[in-house]
C-alpha positions in Angstrom: -67.8 -72.1 76.2 -65.0 -70.0 74.6 -66.4 -66.8 76.2 -65.5 -68.2 79.6 -62.4 -66.5 81.1 -59.6 -69.0 81.5 -56.5 -70.3 79.7 -58.3 -70.7 76.3 -59.7 -67.2 76.3 -56.3 -65.8 77.3 -54.5 -67.7 74.5 -57.1 -66.5 72.0 -56.8 -62.9 73.2 -53.1 -63.0 73.0 -53.4 -64.2 69.4 -55.7 -61.3 68.6 -53.3 -58.9 70.4 -50.3 -59.9 68.4 -52.3 -60.1 65.2 -53.4 -56.5 65.9 -49.8 -55.4 66.5 -48.7 -57.1 63.3 -51.5 -55.3 61.3 -50.6 -51.9 62.9 -46.9 -52.3 61.9 -47.9 -53.7 58.5 -50.1 -50.8 57.6 -47.8 -48.1 59.0 -44.8 -49.6 57.2 -46.6 -49.8 53.9 -47.7 -46.2 53.8 -44.3 -45.0 55.2 -42.3 -46.9 52.5 -44.6 -45.7 49.8 -43.8 -42.1 50.7 -40.2 -42.7 50.9 -40.0 -44.6 47.5 -42.6 -42.1 45.8 -42.2 -38.8 47.6 -44.5 -37.1 45.1 -47.3 -38.8 46.9 -46.9 -36.4 49.8 -48.9 -33.9 47.9 -52.0 -36.0 48.6 -51.4 -36.1 52.3 -53.7 -33.3 53.2 -54.8 -32.6 56.8 -58.0 -34.6 56.0 -56.1 -37.5 54.6 -53.7 -37.5 57.6 -56.7 -37.3 60.0 -58.3 -40.3 58.4 -55.1 -42.3 58.4 -54.6 -41.4 62.1 -58.1 -42.7 62.9 -57.5 -45.9 61.1 -54.3 -46.5 63.0 -56.3 -45.6 66.2 -58.7 -48.4 65.4 -55.9 -50.9 65.0 -54.4 -49.7 68.3 -57.8 -50.0 70.0 -58.2 -53.5 68.6 -54.9 -54.5 70.2 -55.7 -52.8 73.5 -59.1 -54.4 73.7 -57.7 -57.9 73.2 -55.1 -57.1 75.9 -57.9 -56.1 78.3 -59.7 -59.3 77.7 -56.5 -61.4 78.2 -56.1 -59.5 81.6 -59.7 -60.1 82.5 -60.5 -56.4 82.5 -63.9 -56.9 80.9 -65.4 -53.8 82.6 -63.0 -51.4 80.7 -63.3 -53.5 77.6 -67.0 -52.9 77.4 -66.6 -49.2 78.1 -64.2 -48.8 75.3 -66.3 -50.9 73.1 -69.1 -48.4 73.6 -66.9 -45.4 72.9 -65.6 -47.1 69.7 -68.8 -46.1 67.9 -67.6 -42.5 67.7 -64.2 -43.6 66.3 -65.9 -45.7 63.6 -68.2 -42.8 62.6 -65.2 -40.5 62.4 -63.3 -43.1 60.3 -66.1 -43.6 57.8 -66.9 -39.8 57.5 -63.3 -38.7 57.0 -62.6 -41.7 54.6 -65.4 -40.9 52.3 -64.8 -37.1 52.6 -61.1 -37.7 51.5 -62.2 -39.9 48.7 -64.5 -37.3 47.3 -61.8 -34.7 47.5 -59.3 -37.0 45.6 -62.0 -37.7 43.1 -62.5 -34.0 42.2 -58.8 -33.0 42.6 -57.0 -35.9 41.1 -59.7 -37.7 39.1 -59.2 -40.8 41.2 -62.6 -42.5 40.4 -61.2 -45.9 41.4 -60.4 -44.7 44.9 -63.8 -43.2 45.2 -65.4 -46.5 44.4 -62.9 -48.8 46.2 -62.9 -46.8 49.4 -66.7 -46.8 49.4 -66.7 -50.6 49.3 -63.9 -50.8 52.0 -65.7 -48.5 54.4 -69.0 -50.3 53.7 -67.5 -53.7 54.3 -65.9 -52.5 57.6 -69.1 -50.9 58.7 -71.3 -53.9 58.1 -68.9 -56.2 60.0 -68.6 -53.8 62.9 -72.4 -53.4 63.1 -72.8 -57.2 63.1 -70.1 -57.5 65.8 -72.1 -55.1 68.0 -75.4 -57.0 67.3 -73.7 -60.4 68.2 -72.3 -59.1 71.5 -75.8 -57.7 72.4 -77.2 -61.1 71.8 -74.4 -62.6 74.0 -72.6 -64.3 71.2 -69.1 -63.2 72.2 -67.4 -65.8 69.9 -69.0 -64.3 66.8 -68.3 -60.8 68.2 -64.6 -61.3 68.4 -64.4 -62.9 65.0 -66.4 -60.0 63.3 -64.2 -57.4 65.0 -61.1 -59.2 63.8 -62.3 -59.6 60.3 -63.4 -56.0 60.2 -59.9 -55.0 61.2 -58.6 -57.0 58.3 -61.1 -55.6 55.8 -59.3 -52.2 56.0 -55.7 -53.3 55.3 -56.4 -53.5 51.5 -54.9 -50.1 50.7 -51.7 -51.0 52.6 -51.3 -54.2 50.6 -51.8 -52.0 47.5 -48.9 -49.8 48.6 -46.6 -52.8 48.9 -47.4 -54.0 45.5 -46.8 -50.5 44.1 -43.4 -50.3 45.9 -42.4 -53.7 44.5 -43.6 -52.6 41.1 -45.6 -55.7 40.4 -49.0 -56.3 38.8 -51.6 -54.7 41.2 -53.9 -57.6 40.3 -51.8 -59.7 42.8 -53.8 -57.9 45.5 -56.6 -60.5 44.8 -54.1 -63.2 45.8 -52.2 -61.6 48.6 -55.2 -60.1 50.4 -57.4 -63.4 50.6 -54.4 -65.3 51.7 -53.6 -62.9 54.6 -57.4 -62.8 55.4 -57.8 -66.5 55.5 -54.4 -67.3 57.2 -54.9 -65.0 60.1 -58.6 -65.7 60.8 -58.4 -69.6 60.3 -55.1 -69.4 62.4 -57.1 -67.8 65.2 -59.7 -70.7 65.2 -57.0 -73.3 65.1 -54.9 -71.6 67.8 -56.9 -73.6 70.4 -59.6 -75.7 68.7 -59.1 -77.7 65.5 -62.3 -76.4 64.1 -63.2 -73.3 62.1 -66.1 -71.3 63.5 -69.1 -70.6 61.4 -68.7 -66.9 62.0 -65.2 -67.2 60.4 -66.8 -68.6 57.2 -69.5 -66.0 57.2 -67.0 -63.1 57.7 -64.5 -64.3 55.1 -67.4 -65.0 52.7 -68.7 -61.5 53.2 -65.5 -59.8 52.6 -64.8 -61.9 49.5 -68.3 -61.2 48.1 -67.9 -57.4 48.7 -64.5 -57.5 46.8 -66.1 -59.4 44.0 -69.1 -57.0 43.9 -66.5 -54.1 43.8 -64.7 -55.4 40.8 -67.9 -56.3 39.0 -69.3 -52.8 39.6 -66.2 -50.9 38.5 -66.9 -51.1 34.8 -70.3 -49.5 35.4 -69.5 -47.1 38.3 -66.2 -45.7 37.0 -67.5 -44.4 33.7 -70.5 -43.0 35.5 -68.4 -41.0 37.9 -66.0 -40.0 35.1 -69.0 -38.5 33.2 -70.1 -36.8 36.4 -66.6 -35.3 36.7 -66.6 -34.0 33.2 -70.0 -32.4 33.6 
């Protein structure tokens, strides 16, 4: 079993650790470069937005640290931090939605209101399923759901890179799936030449949520715009 501590589990945990470090740097660099290239965006960095960003980065740091603990065999502390992560997730979701509502009213960013709602919903569903899996003793599924949940929140960072490069933002729907698939499938293939069913399920769920988001935009954006005008 993959969940057994040994060389395989350590190799997989190192993969998750370095993936988490990459995601942390990728997200931080994307938002930093955006501010440097377009300093006018600093006006949107209210204390609430900064708090939400800090919580998101804290999640990616926690993801890396948790993978490190597993690689070192520190499962006791891994489980304790896992239990405490619930409060971090709640804070992430609440501040994220709160910030989106503020941007909606202050800057008429209906697209951010809808997009962030789907992003937070996707992350939350994957996180809840990861918790459910570990309670059932399915550690393999748990790790993959946490990994994919972490990948589900990097969409805004990808958007910042596209804005910096001044390319068609629709390229997001090429760049994001490629990164999602490459990292998650790479995880499965890092030890076994087989893709886990949880990987298929997680990727499928994220893709489905993104498709649903785009399909609902033509309906939700006019609705919220009308709400804004009233």
